[in-house]
N, C-alpha and C positions, 0 to 999 in steps of 0.2 A: 504494500500500500504506500503510495507516494505521500510525502509530507504535505500538510496544508500550505497554501501559498503565503508568502510573507504579507502581513495585513496592512502595512503602511507603504506609501509611496515616497515619503520624505522622513529622514532621520535628522533632527536638528540637535546639535550638541554645543553646549557652552565649552569654553576652553579650560580656564583655570579652575581647579577644584572639581572638574568634571571629566573632560577628555584627558587633560594633562595630569600626570602624577606630580607629586611635590617637587621632583627633580626636573620637571619640565619635559618629560618624555611621555610617549604613548606606548603602553605595553603591547607585546606581540599578540597576546590573546585578544585585546580590544581591536587592534588592527585587523586581525583575521575575522572577527565578528562583523566589523563594518564592511570588510570586503565581501563577506558572504551575503550581507544584506543588500549591497549594491548589485551583486551577481544575481540576486533574487528579484531585481527590478527597482529597488529603492534608490533614492539619491541621498547622499550624506551632505549636509550643509553645516558649516561652522557658524555659530551665532555668538559673538563675543562682545564684551564691553570695551575691549582694547581697540584703539584706533588702528588703521591699516599699518601705519609705521611700526607699531609694536606687535603686529600680527603676521605680516607677510613672510618674515624669516621662518616662523614656525610652520606656516603653510608650505613654504618651499621645502623645508626639511622633511615634512610629511609626504611630499610628492603630491600635494593637494592642488588640483587644477581647476576646480569648479568655482561656483559663486560662494562668497562668504559675506556674512553680515557683520560689520565691525562698528566700533564707536557707539555702542548702545543702540544700534539701529540707524545711526546717522549715515552710515556708508554701506553701500552695496558694491562689492569689490569682485572683479573677475581675476581670480588668482592665476589662471593660466596666461592671461594677457597682461597681467600686472597693471591694470587700469581700473579707475573708479567708474562705475556705471551710474550711480546716483550719490549725492552727498547733500546733507542738510547742515547748515551752520547756525550757530547761536547768535542771536541779536546781541551785539556787544554793549549797546547802550542799555538795553533791558537787563542784561546780566550784571552790568556795573551797578545799576539801581538796586537789583536784588541783593548783591553782595553788600552794598552800603546799608541797606535795611537790616540785613541779617547781623552784620557786625554791630549795629546800634543795639540789637537785642541781646547778643551773646558775647560781644567783645571781639578783639582782633582775631582774625583767622589766618592760617598759613595757606598759601595759594599756589596752584599749578594750573596749567592749561594745555589743551591739545589743539594744535593748529591743524587746519584743514589740509587735505591733499595726501597723495600717496607717500610723499616724503615729509609730511607735516611733523615738525618737532614737538616734543613735549617740553614745556618750559616750567621751571619751578623757582619759587622765591624763598626768602629767608624763613627758616623754621619748618619748611615742608619736608616730610620724610618720604623719599622715593623708594619703592620696593627694589631690593637688591637685584642687580642684573638687568634692569630696564634702562635703556639709554634716555637721558634727559639733559637739558641744558640749564645751568643755573643762571638766574637773573638777580642781580643785587637790587635793581630797581624794577619792581613788578609793574610799573606803568607801561613797560615795553610789551607786556602780555597782550595789550589791547591793540597793537599796531597792525595785526593781520587777522584774517578770518579764522574763527575758532569753531570746533565741534562741541567742546565742553570745557567746564572748569572743574578742578578738583579742590576740595576744601578739607582742612584739618583744624581741630581746635585743641589748644594746649591742655584742656581739662576734660571736656565732654567726650564720652565714648561715641562710637559710630552711630548706634541706635538713637542715642539722645540728641546727637547733632542732626540726624535726619529728621527726627520729630520736630525739633525747634525750627529747622529750615522750612519744612512743609507748612508748619503753622504760621510762620512769618512771611514767607515769600512764595507759597505754593500756588498763588494766583498768577504769578509772573513767570515762573520757571518750574520745571520738574526737578525733583531731587531723589536720587537713588543711592543705595549702598551696593557696590559691586564687589566688595571683598574687604578683608580686614584693613582698616585705615584708608579705604577708598570710598569717599563720599563725593558724588558728582552732581553738578548743576548742568541741566540739559535744556534744550528748547522745550517749551510747554507742549505736551502731547506726544513727545518722541519717546518710544520704547523699543525694546528688541522686537516686539510684535509688529511694529511699523515696518522695520527693515525686512523681517522674515516674510511678511505678507507680500511685500514688493518682490522679493526674490522668488517666492513660491509662484507668483503670477508669471514671472519670466519662465519658470520651469514647467508651467502648466499643471501645478499641483495645488490642491485646496487644503484648508485647515483640517477637514475631516480625514485626510489621508496622512496626517503628520503626527509623529511621536517626538517629544522634546525631552532633553535631559539637561538638568542644571543644578546649581547649588546655592545661589544667593538671591536676595530679594529682587534684584534687577531682572531675574528670570520669571517673576510672577506674571507679567503681561504675556510672555511667550507661552506659559502654561495655559493662560486663559484663552489664547488663540488656538493652540494645537488641540487635537482630539484627545491626546493622552500625554500627561506630564509626569515625568519620573524624576524625583529628587534623589540625590546621592545621600548616603548615610551621614556624610559630613556636612550636609546642607544646613543653612540657617533655618531656625524654627518657623519663620514667616513663610518660607517656601514649602517646607514639609506640610504646613497646614493646608495648602491648596493643591498639593500633589495628588495624583491618582494612585501613585504607589511610591514606595521608598526602596531603593536598591542598595547594594553594597557601596562602599566608599570609592573614591577615585583611585585610592591606593590598592583596592581589591577588585578591580575590573568590573565596577558596577554597571557600566554600559554593556559590556559583553555578557554579563549575567542575564540581563533582560533580552538582548538580541538573540542569544543562543536559545532561550526559552521560546521566543517567537518563531525562530527558524526550525525548532524541533531538534536541535543538536545538543541541548543541555543534558 
């Protein structure tokens, strides 16, 4: 008796904390499970909060040649052609107003910003803690942040934790911009209404796939809209409680091949 066909046409995976292990690699088991899913007719699409400049080397190392959604949904990127298909930028005047209002509420913030484009630099100012291994340019004067188009801002507070900072920002400036937590120490200010679901829906339309045919994997609150769009959302065991609360199921952690565990079950190879 032949196995049942793979039930999804699109497999959407976040990168950090989901597809990538802590050392930045993808396990052989997960690679094989994704290859089997694509051989069964599905398309694998990476959907990450990282901008293209922080994503493309990973995609190149993986041999990934398809469409990727980057920058929290702001950028739809053709990895094979190394070019942007769509890009949404942050209104800098509105972002500056939001930042001023937020600082009036919670005090000074450390700031970083992601510039638009395939080669867009990430700039960071005094006090901002950049994740080790990620390329970024230091700015003594953060006024230079505003000199070119941006996809998003990153903010950190010297005392408030990530969840508290997100709550304060949404309460204070949520009518001007969107605010998400994308990982430990990574709180972002985005164009209002922009989410991973925005970019994923655009990419899916290009691929001729609908939400009802999509399974999504993630680990952080910024994946909540993607889970809301996809037919089935799978949170990693290491996921934030906010994402687990809306997930259709919870799998093993990113260190324990959580994506492969689910795909192998669906493929009938578990």
